[in-house]
C-alpha positions in Angstrom: -0.1 0.2 0.0 1.3 3.7 -0.7 2.1 6.5 1.6 -0.8 9.1 1.6 0.0 12.7 1.7 -0.5 14.4 5.1 -2.0 11.6 7.0 -1.1 7.6 7.3 -3.7 6.3 7.9 -3.4 3.1 5.9 -1.4 0.4 7.7 2.2 -0.1 5.7 3.1 -3.8 4.9 6.4 -4.5 6.1 7.8 -5.0 3.0 6.9 -1.4 1.8 8.4 -0.2 4.8 11.3 -2.0 4.5 11.8 -0.2 1.3 10.7 3.1 2.4 12.6 6.7 2.0 16.2 5.3 2.5 18.6 2.2 1.3 17.8 -0.4 4.1 20.1 -3.1 3.1 17.5 -5.7 3.2 15.4 -6.6 0.4 11.6 -6.1 0.2 8.9 -8.7 -0.2 7.3 -8.7 -3.5 4.5 -6.1 -3.9 0.9 -7.2 -2.1 3.3 -9.8 0.0 2.9 -9.4 3.9 5.8 -10.6 6.0 3.5 -11.4 8.8 1.3 -13.2 6.0 4.6 -14.9 5.1 5.7 -15.9 8.2 2.3 -17.3 9.7 0.4 -19.0 6.5 3.8 -19.9 4.4 5.4 -22.4 6.7 7.7 -24.5 5.1 7.2 -28.6 4.9 10.7 -30.8 4.0 9.4 -33.7 5.9 13.2 -33.3 7.7 11.3 -34.6 11.5 12.5 -31.8 13.6 10.2 -28.9 13.9 11.4 -25.4 15.4 9.4 -22.6 15.9 10.8 -19.1 15.3 9.1 -15.4 16.4 9.6 -12.8 13.9 10.1 -9.2 14.9 6.4 -8.5 14.2 5.3 -11.0 16.8 4.5 -13.6 13.8 5.4 -17.1 14.1 6.7 -19.8 11.3 7.8 -23.0 12.0 10.6 -24.5 10.5 11.3 -28.5 9.7 15.1 -28.9 9.5 17.2 -32.1 9.7 18.0 -33.3 13.2 21.6 -34.1 12.4 21.9 -30.0 11.2 23.9 -27.3 12.9 22.4 -23.7 14.3 23.2 -22.5 10.9 20.8 -23.9 8.5 18.2 -22.9 10.7 19.6 -19.4 10.6 19.4 -19.7 6.5 15.9 -20.7 6.7 15.1 -17.8 9.0 17.3 -15.2 6.6 15.4 -16.9 3.5 12.2 -16.6 4.9 12.1 -13.2 5.8 14.2 -11.6 2.7 17.3 -10.6 4.8 20.2 -9.7 3.1 21.9 -8.4 5.6 22.3 -11.3 7.4 25.1 -10.4 9.9 23.1 -7.8 11.5 20.7 -10.5 12.8 20.5 -13.5 14.8 18.3 -15.8 16.9 18.3 -16.2 20.2 16.0 -18.2 23.0 12.8 -16.8 24.3 12.7 -18.9 27.1 16.0 -18.3 28.5 18.5 -15.5 29.2 21.0 -16.7 26.7 22.2 -16.1 23.1 22.3 -18.9 20.7 25.2 -19.3 18.3 25.2 -21.0 14.7 26.8 -23.9 16.3 24.4 -25.2 18.7 23.2 -28.6 18.1 19.3 -28.5 16.9 17.9 -31.1 18.8 18.9 -29.7 22.2 16.9 -26.1 21.4 13.8 -27.7 20.0 12.0 -27.3 23.5 11.9 -23.9 23.0 10.6 -21.2 20.9 13.7 -19.2 19.2 13.4 -15.0 18.7 15.1 -13.3 15.5 16.9 -10.2 17.1 18.7 -7.6 15.3 22.3 -6.6 16.5 22.9 -3.1 14.8 20.7 -1.4 12.3 20.7 -1.6 8.6 17.2 -1.7 8.5 15.2 1.3 10.8 11.8 -0.7 10.4 13.2 -4.0 11.6 14.4 -2.3 14.5 11.7 0.0 15.1 9.7 -3.0 15.5 12.8 -4.5 18.3 12.4 -1.3 20.3 8.7 -1.7 20.3 9.4 -5.3 21.7 11.7 -4.3 24.5 9.9 -1.2 25.5 6.7 -2.9 25.9 8.7 -6.1 27.8 10.6 -2.9 29.9 14.0 -4.3 28.4 14.5 -0.8 27.6 15.1 1.1 30.5 14.2 5.1 30.3 12.4 7.3 32.3 8.3 7.6 31.6 8.9 10.5 30.0 11.1 9.2 27.3 9.2 6.0 27.5 6.0 8.4 26.4 7.9 9.9 23.7 8.8 6.7 22.2 5.3 5.5 22.4 3.8 9.0 20.6 6.4 7.6 17.8 5.7 4.4 17.5 1.5 5.8 17.9 2.4 7.9 15.0 4.3 5.4 12.8 1.1 3.1 13.2 -2.0 5.4 12.3 -0.7 8.5 11.5 -1.4 11.9 12.1 -3.2 12.8 15.8 -6.8 12.3 16.0 -8.5 12.3 19.4 -10.8 9.1 18.7 -8.1 6.9 16.7 -5.1 7.6 19.4 -7.7 6.3 22.1 -8.7 3.4 20.2 -5.5 2.4 19.4 -3.8 2.4 22.9 -6.7 0.9 24.4 -6.1 -2.2 22.0 -2.3 -2.0 22.2 0.0 -2.2 24.9 2.9 -0.2 24.1 4.3 0.6 27.8 4.2 -1.4 31.0 2.6 2.0 32.7 0.4 2.8 29.7 -2.4 4.0 31.3 0.1 6.3 33.7 0.9 8.4 30.9 -1.7 7.9 27.9 -2.8 11.7 28.2 1.0 12.5 27.8 1.4 10.4 24.6 -1.4 11.8 22.9 -0.1 15.3 23.5 3.3 14.3 22.1 1.9 12.6 19.3 -0.1 15.7 18.7 3.2 17.5 17.7 4.3 14.8 15.2 1.9 16.1 12.7 3.1 15.0 8.7 5.5 13.0 10.0 5.9 9.6 7.9 6.2 6.2 9.1 9.8 6.0 8.3 11.2 9.2 10.0 8.7 7.7 13.1 11.3 5.0 12.8 14.3 7.4 12.8 13.0 9.5 15.7 12.6 6.0 17.8 15.9 4.9 17.1 17.7 8.2 17.9 16.1 8.4 20.8 16.7 5.0 21.8 20.0 5.0 21.1 20.9 8.0 22.9 19.7 6.2 26.2 22.2 5.1 28.6 20.6 1.7 29.1 20.1 0.9 25.6 20.9 -2.6 24.2 21.8 -3.4 27.8 20.9 -6.9 29.3 21.3 -7.7 32.9 22.5 -11.0 34.0 22.2 -11.4 37.9 25.3 -11.7 40.2 27.0 -11.2 43.5 30.4 -9.7 44.5 32.8 -11.1 46.8 31.0 -9.2 49.7 27.6 -11.0 48.2 26.2 -7.4 47.6 23.8 -8.2 44.3 24.8 -6.5 41.5 23.8 -7.1 37.6 26.8 -7.5 35.0 26.0 -6.5 31.3 28.3 -6.4 28.3 28.7 -3.4 25.6 30.6 -2.3 23.0 33.3 -0.8 25.0 33.9 -3.8 27.6 32.1 -4.8 31.0 29.9 -2.6 33.2 28.6 -3.6 36.7 25.3 -2.2 37.8 23.6 -1.5 41.5 20.2 -1.4 40.3 19.8 0.4 37.4 23.1 2.7 38.1 26.1 1.8 36.7 28.9 2.0 39.3 31.7 0.8 37.1 33.3 0.1 33.7 36.0 -1.8 32.4 37.1 -1.2 29.1 38.2 -4.2 27.0 41.7 -2.4 26.7 42.0 -2.8 30.7 41.0 -6.1 30.6 43.9 -8.9 30.1 41.7 -12.6 30.7 37.9 -13.2 31.0 37.6 -16.7 32.5 34.8 -18.8 34.8 35.2 -21.7 37.5 31.8 -22.9 37.7 29.4 -20.4 39.3 32.4 -17.9 39.4 32.8 -15.2 36.7 36.5 -13.6 36.6 38.3 -10.8 35.1 41.7 -10.3 35.2 42.6 -6.6 34.6 46.4 -5.4 33.6 48.6 -4.7 36.6 48.7 -0.7 36.0 44.5 -0.6 36.0 44.0 -1.8 39.5 47.4 -2.2 40.9 49.5 -6.0 40.9 47.6 -6.8 44.4 44.4 -6.0 42.8 44.1 -7.6 39.4 41.2 -10.4 39.1 37.9 -9.4 40.1 35.7 -12.2 41.1 31.5 -12.4 40.8 29.3 -15.3 41.8 26.8 -15.8 39.2 23.5 -18.2 39.6 24.8 -21.4 37.6 27.4 -22.3 36.0 25.6 -22.6 32.7 24.4 -18.9 33.0 28.2 -17.9 33.9 29.4 -19.9 30.8 26.7 -18.2 28.7 27.8 -14.8 30.1 31.4 -15.7 29.3 30.5 -16.6 25.8 28.7 -13.3 25.3 31.7 -11.5 26.4 33.7 -13.5 24.0 31.9 -12.8 21.3 31.3 -8.7 21.9 35.1 -8.7 22.1 35.9 -10.3 19.3 33.4 -8.3 17.3 34.3 -4.6 18.8 38.0 -5.2 18.9 38.6 -6.9 15.2 41.0 -5.3 12.7 41.3 -6.5 9.4 43.7 -4.7 7.1 42.0 -5.0 3.4 44.7 -5.9 1.1 45.0 -3.0 -2.1 43.8 -4.7 -5.5 45.9 -5.2 -8.2 43.4 -4.4 -10.8 44.5 -1.6 -13.1 41.9 1.4 -13.2 41.3 2.9 -16.4 39.7 6.4 -16.4 39.1 9.5 -18.9 41.6 12.1 -17.3 40.1 14.8 -19.1 36.9 14.5 -17.4 37.7 12.8 -13.5 40.1 12.9 -11.3 42.0 10.5 -9.0 43.8 10.5 -5.6 45.2 6.5 -4.6 47.4 6.0 -2.2 48.4 2.1 -1.3 50.7 3.1 2.0 50.3 1.0 5.0 48.5 -1.5 3.0 45.3 0.2 2.7 43.9 1.9 -0.2 42.8 5.6 0.8 40.9 6.4 -2.1 39.3 9.9 -3.1 36.3 9.0 -5.1 36.4 10.3 -8.8 34.8 13.4 -9.3 33.9 16.1 -12.3 36.7 18.6 -12.2 34.4 21.8 -12.9 35.5 24.0 -10.1 31.1 25.0 -10.1 30.9 21.4 -8.5 33.5 21.6 -5.8 32.0 25.3 -4.9 28.4 22.9 -5.2 30.2 20.3 -2.8 31.2 22.7 -0.3 27.6 23.9 0.2 26.5 20.0 0.8 29.7 18.8 3.3 29.0 22.1 5.2 25.4 21.2 5.4 26.1 18.1 6.9 28.2 19.4 9.6 25.0 22.3 9.8 22.7 19.6 10.5 24.7 17.7 13.1 24.9 20.9 14.5 21.4 21.4 14.6 20.9 17.8 16.0 22.9 18.8 19.2 20.0 20.8 20.5 17.1 19.0 18.7 18.2 15.3 19.3 20.9 15.3 22.5 19.9 18.2 24.0 16.2 17.4 24.1 16.9 14.4 25.2 19.2 15.4 28.4 16.6 18.0 29.4 13.5 15.3 29.0 15.2 12.5 31.1 15.7 14.7 33.4 12.4 17.0 33.3 14.6 19.9 33.8 13.0 22.5 31.6 10.2 24.3 32.1 7.1 23.7 29.6 7.1 27.4 28.7 11.2 27.3 27.4 10.9 24.3 26.0 7.8 25.6 23.9 9.9 28.6 22.9 12.9 26.9 22.4 11.8 24.0 20.1 9.0 25.4 18.3 11.8 27.9 16.9 14.5 25.1 16.2 12.5 22.2 15.4 10.6 23.6 12.1 14.2 25.0 10.8 15.7 21.4 11.5 13.4 19.9 9.4 13.6 22.0 6.8 17.5 21.4 6.4 16.7 17.6 6.4 14.9 18.1 3.4 17.1 20.7 1.7 19.9 18.3 2.4 18.5 15.4 0.7 18.0 17.5 -2.4 21.8 18.9 -2.4 22.6 15.0 -1.9 20.5 13.8 -4.6 21.8 16.7 -6.9 25.2 16.0 -6.6 25.1 11.9 -6.6 23.7 12.8 -10.2 26.0 15.5 -10.9 29.0 12.7 -10.1 27.0 10.3 -12.2 26.7 8.0 -9.3 23.1 7.6 -8.9 20.4 7.1 -11.4 22.9 6.9 -14.6 19.8 6.0 -16.3 18.1 9.4 -15.8 18.9 11.6 -18.4 18.7 15.8 -17.5 20.7 18.8 -17.0 21.9 18.1 -13.4 25.6 19.4 -13.4 24.0 22.6 -11.8 23.1 23.7 -8.4 21.2 27.4 -8.7 17.9 25.9 -9.3 18.2 23.8 -6.2 19.4 26.8 -4.4 17.1 29.7 -5.6 14.0 27.1 -4.7 15.5 26.3 -1.1 16.7 30.3 -0.4 13.4 31.4 -1.4 11.6 28.4 0.7 14.2 29.9 3.7 12.4 33.2 3.8 9.3 31.8 5.6 11.5 31.1 8.2 12.6 34.7 9.2 10.1 35.2 11.6 11.8 31.7 13.5 15.2 33.4 13.4 14.5 36.3 14.3 13.2 35.0 18.0 16.6 33.5 18.4 17.4 36.6 20.5 14.5 36.1 22.9 15.7 32.5 22.9 19.2 32.7 24.1 17.8 35.3 26.5 15.5 32.9 28.4 17.5 29.8 28.4 20.3 32.3 30.3 18.0 33.6 32.8 16.5 29.9 33.5 20.1 28.6 34.1 20.6 31.3 36.4 17.5 30.7 38.1 16.8 27.1 37.9 19.8 25.1 39.9 18.4 21.7 38.3 18.5 23.1 34.5 21.9 24.8 35.7 23.2 21.4 36.2 21.8 19.8 32.9 23.3 22.6 31.0 26.7 21.9 32.5 26.7 18.6 32.3 25.6 17.9 28.7 28.3 20.8 27.7 30.8 17.7 29.1 29.4 15.4 26.5 31.5 14.2 23.9 28.8 15.3 21.5 28.8 19.0 22.8 32.3 19.8 21.2 31.5 23.7 21.3 30.2 26.2 24.0 26.0 24.9 23.6 24.7 28.2 23.2 27.5 28.6 20.2 24.9 26.2 18.5 21.9 28.3 18.8 23.5 30.9 16.5 24.1 28.3 13.6 20.7 29.2 12.0 21.5 32.8 11.3 25.2 32.1 10.4 24.4 29.8 8.0 22.5 32.4 5.9 26.0 34.3 6.0 27.7 31.6 4.6 25.0 30.5 1.6 25.6 34.5 0.9 29.1 33.9 0.4 29.5 30.7 -1.4 26.7 31.8 -3.9 28.9 35.0 -4.2 31.7 32.4 -5.4 29.4 30.9 -7.5 28.1 34.3 -9.4 32.2 35.2 -9.8 32.8 31.9 -11.3 30.1 31.9 -13.8 29.9 33.7 -17.1 26.8 35.8 -17.4 26.0 33.4 -20.2 26.2 30.5 -18.1 23.4 28.4 -17.7 23.3 28.2 -14.2 24.2 32.0 -13.3 20.4 33.7 -12.9 19.7 31.0 -10.8 22.6 31.7 -8.9 22.5 35.4 -9.2 18.2 35.5 -8.0 19.3 32.7 -5.2 22.2 35.4 -3.8 19.6 37.9 -4.1 17.3 36.0 -1.9 19.4 35.1 0.6 21.3 38.5 0.8 17.7 40.1 1.8 17.4 38.0 4.6 20.9 38.0 5.9 20.7 42.2 6.0 17.6 41.8 8.1 19.6 39.7 10.5 23.2 41.0 10.4 22.1 43.1 13.7 20.5 40.9 15.8 23.4 38.6 14.9 26.3 40.8 15.9 24.2 40.8 19.6 24.0 37.3 19.6 27.6 36.4 18.9 28.2 39.3 21.8 25.6 37.9 24.2 27.1 33.9 23.4 30.6 35.4 23.9 29.9 36.7 27.1 28.0 34.4 28.9 30.8 32.2 27.6 33.2 33.9 29.8 31.2 34.2 32.4 31.0 30.5 32.8 34.7 30.1 32.3 35.7 33.0 34.9 35.6 33.2 38.9 34.8 36.7 40.5 33.0 38.3 38.3 29.0 38.9 38.0 27.1 40.0 35.7 29.3 39.9 33.0 26.4 40.2 30.0 25.5 43.5 31.8 23.6 45.5 28.8 25.9 47.5 26.9 28.9 45.8 27.3 30.5 44.4 24.3 33.7 42.4 24.0 37.1 43.3 22.0 39.7 41.1 23.0 40.8 38.4 25.1 44.7 36.9 25.4 48.0 36.3 27.1 50.0 39.1 28.4 52.9 39.0 30.9 52.3 41.3 34.1 54.9 43.0 36.0 54.4 41.6 39.9 56.7 41.7 43.0 57.8 38.4 41.6 58.8 39.4 38.2 56.7 39.2 34.9 53.8 36.7 35.2 51.4 34.9 32.7 48.0 36.4 33.1 45.0 36.4 30.6 43.4 39.6 29.9 39.7 40.2 28.5 39.1 43.7 26.9 35.4 44.9 27.0 34.0 48.3 26.0 33.9 49.4 29.3 36.3 47.7 31.7 39.9 45.6 31.4 39.8 42.0 33.6 43.6 40.3 34.3 43.1 36.8 35.6 45.1 33.7 36.1 44.6 30.3 35.5 44.7 28.2 39.5 46.7 24.7 39.7 42.9 23.1 40.3 41.1 20.2 38.7 38.9 22.9 36.6 40.0 24.7 33.7 38.9 28.1 34.8 40.1 31.5 35.3 40.4 33.6 38.8 39.9 37.3 38.4 42.8 39.5 39.9 41.6 43.1 38.8 39.6 45.0 36.7 40.1 48.3 35.7 37.4 50.7 34.0 38.2 52.5 30.8 37.1 56.0 31.9 40.2 57.8 32.8 42.3 55.1 31.1 45.7 56.1 29.0 48.1 53.5 27.7 51.7 54.5 26.2 54.8 52.2 25.4 57.5 52.9 27.9 61.1 52.6 28.6 61.4 49.2 30.1 63.9 47.1 28.8 61.3 44.2 28.5 60.9 43.9 24.7 57.3 44.9 23.8 56.1 46.2 26.7 54.0 48.9 27.7 52.2 50.9 30.4 48.3 51.0 31.3 47.2 54.0 33.3 43.9 53.4 35.4 42.0 56.3 37.4 43.2 53.8 40.3 46.6 52.0 39.7 48.8 51.5 36.8 50.2 48.4 35.4 53.0 47.1 33.1 52.7 43.9 30.6 54.7 42.6 28.1 53.6 40.9 25.1 55.0 37.7 23.1 55.6 39.8 20.0 56.1 43.0 18.8 52.6 42.1 16.3 50.4 41.3 19.7 51.8 44.3 21.4 50.6 46.2 18.3 46.8 44.8 18.5 46.6 45.0 22.1 47.3 49.0 22.0 45.0 49.6 19.2 42.3 47.8 20.3 42.7 49.4 23.7 42.8 52.8 22.4 40.1 52.3 20.2 38.0 51.0 23.4 39.3 54.0 25.8 38.3 56.4 23.0 35.0 55.1 22.8 34.7 55.3 26.8 35.2 58.8 26.7 32.3 59.8 24.2 30.0 57.4 26.8 28.0 59.8 29.1 27.1 56.1 31.0 29.3 56.5 34.3 27.4 54.1 36.3 30.2 51.4 34.6 33.4 52.4 36.6 34.8 49.4 38.8 37.1 49.9 41.6 40.4 47.5 41.1 40.3 44.6 43.1 44.1 44.9 45.0 44.4 41.1 45.2 47.6 40.3 43.5 49.3 38.6 46.2 46.5 36.5 47.6 46.2 35.5 44.2 49.4 34.4 43.8 49.2 32.4 46.7 45.8 30.7 45.4 47.6 29.5 42.5 49.9 27.2 44.9 46.7 26.3 47.1 44.2 23.0 46.3 41.4 24.2 48.9 40.3 27.2 46.9 36.4 27.8 45.2 38.0 26.7 42.0 37.8 23.3 43.1 34.1 23.1 43.4 33.3 24.3 40.1 32.2 22.2 37.0 35.2 21.3 34.9 35.2 23.1 31.6 36.9 22.0 28.1 40.2 23.1 27.2 39.9 23.8 23.8 37.8 27.1 24.1 39.6 30.1 22.3 40.7 31.6 26.4 42.5 28.1 27.1 44.3 27.8 23.7 45.2 31.8 24.0 46.7 31.0 27.5 49.0 27.8 25.9 50.1 29.4 23.2 50.6 33.1 24.4 48.0 35.1 21.4 44.9 36.9 21.0 41.9 36.8 19.6 39.4 39.6 18.9 35.8 39.8 18.3 36.2 40.7 14.6 38.6 37.5 14.7 35.5 35.7 15.9 33.3 37.3 13.4 35.7 36.2 10.5 36.0 32.7 12.0 31.9 32.6 11.7 32.3 32.8 8.0 35.2 30.8 7.2 34.3 27.4 8.3 34.3 24.2 6.2 33.7 20.8 6.4 34.8 17.4 4.1 37.2 14.6 4.0 40.8 15.2 4.0 43.5 12.6 4.0 46.0 13.0 7.3 49.4 12.3 7.8 51.8 12.7 10.7 55.5 13.9 10.6 57.1 10.5 11.4 54.3 8.3 9.7 54.4 6.5 6.5 50.9 6.2 5.7 47.6 8.8 5.2 44.5 8.5 7.0 41.1 9.1 6.0 39.3 11.6 8.2 35.9 13.7 8.3 37.6 17.1 9.4 35.3 20.0 10.4 37.3 23.3 10.8 35.0 25.9 13.1 36.0 28.3 15.9 39.6 28.8 15.4 39.8 24.6 15.2 39.8 21.4 13.2 37.8 18.9 14.6 38.2 15.0 13.5 36.1 12.6 12.7 36.2 8.9 11.3 32.8 9.6 8.8 30.6 12.4 8.3 28.1 9.8 10.2 29.5 10.6 13.6 28.1 12.0 16.3 31.1 13.3 17.8 34.8 14.3 17.1 37.6 11.7 17.9 39.8 14.5 18.5 40.5 18.2 18.1 43.4 20.7 16.9 43.5 24.0 18.0 44.7 26.2 15.3 45.5 29.5 16.9 49.6 29.6 16.6 50.2 27.5 14.0 51.6 28.3 10.4 50.2 26.7 7.3 52.3 26.6 4.1 52.9 23.9 1.6 55.8 21.2 1.8 59.2 21.7 1.7 61.8 19.8 -0.3 63.0 18.1 2.9 59.5 16.9 3.8 59.5 14.7 1.0 56.0 15.0 0.4 55.7 14.3 -3.3 52.0 14.6 -3.6 49.2 17.0 -5.0 47.3 19.3 -2.6 48.8 19.3 0.1 49.2 21.5 2.9 51.1 21.7 6.0 50.7 22.9 9.4 53.1 23.5 11.9 53.4 24.5 15.7 56.9 24.4 17.2 57.6 20.7 16.9 54.3 19.5 15.9 54.0 18.7 11.9 50.7 17.6 10.1 50.0 17.1 6.7 47.2 17.1 5.1 45.9 16.0 1.1 42.7 17.8 -0.3 41.0 15.9 -2.8 41.4 18.9 -6.1 43.0 22.3 -6.5 39.8 24.0 -5.6 39.2 22.3 -2.1 42.9 22.6 -1.5 43.2 26.3 -1.8 39.7 26.8 0.4 41.5 25.2 3.3 44.4 27.2 3.0 41.9 30.0 3.1 39.9 29.2 6.1 43.0 28.2 8.1 45.4 31.0 7.3 42.1 32.9 8.9 42.6 30.9 12.2 46.9 30.6 12.4 48.8 32.8 13.8 52.9 33.9 13.2 53.1 35.5 16.4 56.1 34.1 18.3 56.3 33.3 22.2 58.3 34.1 25.0 58.3 31.2 26.7 57.4 27.0 26.0 55.0 26.9 28.7 53.2 23.3 28.6 51.6 22.7 25.5 49.5 19.8 24.4 48.6 20.3 20.8 45.9 17.6 20.2 43.0 17.5 22.5 41.2 13.9 22.2 37.7 13.9 23.3 
């Protein structure tokens, strides 16, 4: 049965659902054929004597007649054939009535007494896995809060009966049990279902999996045990290693890398750790299980998981000669490290690579939106931490934008696929252009101007609420420390407006590339006109929001200053200077605002925050270079006191002096004298604080170390607000090949450049980066002869002894990476070699 526009009242057959929207990695059934009908009525009969019952993910059952002498693999093959399962590696059978997994080598006569259940391991097909989530939710296996359970149930209802209808919802929920506590949360399920208007079954399946996979207990199966003291616990195995739970609370995790040996002896399950984990006298942990069989079963599960997740396989390079049209395509191959790293062949037209930049940056942009719409939403719902009014304000503004860009990304991906000739090769048409796609979507984007104009209110109200509500503040801070939140959280709320500026810049590049006679020129020019109109309307709002975001970020990272986001205050520059004290020149972080100058130090504590030593008003301040013998030294005279500082280079000194003079002149013209501050003259006390581990710093939340503040501290440089604004324009994403200075091979990575930093992912589908490389202080150049890099499109990044090489796929992308990195990298020198960690691993 087909899908109906707007409302999905007709239940789809599993076969139709398996073919819905995306390539599911699994064959669909014949037209009109039902998987349920096939499983119930189509029982095979081979007359072999051994009949085994298998329950499918849709709760249908089928009996299979198997040769009694056959191993389990024969049954598995029959099940896969019956269900048209192609991606069979992702599915298996397990005993329904026992807590154990079944392996293909089991002897069939031993299992004919039980019902076997089809289970999926990893999701190549959304529909089958949404069925599994439905079953786990109903049986209480998917452990989550009642709110999250209601949210999952609402998507299941949307998937089954379509758009909200009060009577239809009540009938469905009366006839179908989705949750053990369904009656308690039925009204909440219906309320949430009302929000899913227009969502297709395939999209509902996607949402179910997105929510489920982010649950801490997703995929966790408990195996009851007891520790040496007899305390009841639960053991579980996951991709990262073994987990220990007390009730539903995880109390320990033993990563595979920490485990030297797993074994069992009768009912005792033993974990032998590497000596460095717990010391040589406590390297074996022992747990007691109910029986030898359960102990052995759990041991087998551990071994299988360990084998799967720690398996390393290096495919051998193909010896086949590859022929291609050099005039039409380019191809970059590398066979070092015995692993072929290939940049796919692409058209050489510059317009194609500009269009591809739109696609790759759109992928990153959509992932950034998901940090709010999926991940942060899940965090606040889980802890019920955000008031309903703020939830509505936040998500009613960003959800429609997210949904629009999901559709836009699909359209871009399809167009680029046709342009490259890797999709629908039989389709004929003029697809080597992008202007029509951009024009259509830039016109549609105008409808969201009202949502974008509310971002100012959203950011302000969220900040107010986090100050007022302790629970929300805690969730906010904890979420910022998650790997998926790789930038300060409120940075992601600015992305929709910043993205408009990106479209404008890229379309300007396309219009400049095309001649007026080109078939794509007029569409690109018209699209540029549309987006420029929206960008102009929101330009002043963006400047105000970026300033507010920076002030709130600093407020969280600074101790000893309140109300940093006071109305009218503007951030101007942050950076490292050396201040003359009784102990000589001491490293300090300085922050210049439109009304004051702060200086701070970083304590030797468990956090990454900075403590304010003093704050000087700009009213009455003057600056001058002086006769001190220290290089790059200048004096700041304020109404209360005078301080002497030194920069790391002449260039850095020039930047500070220029910005200070501009800020002082603006302060003189200002009629508002209410913002004058008294200097905090606690220099000596602050020096003592730096050597103490009992300061208020220890009570603060740990902060990430790759913000510009911390990078400036380590690399003796500074960043201005104009630098931040420029960095917003110079964002880039795409695949690069990376090589370290002393390595032989190249590694293909998805690289995102934003906020003066490179973030590295294995693929563009990953939810969080593996590592980051802040670029402030780095130099970017092409390799020298001594580097022995004999490849095209390679650029070199260097900071002191840290050297990296990156290869781009074309001349255009090489030039773009060089351009954006130069905007972030700095050639300023350093006064001292303070401790430096070049790469932050998440």
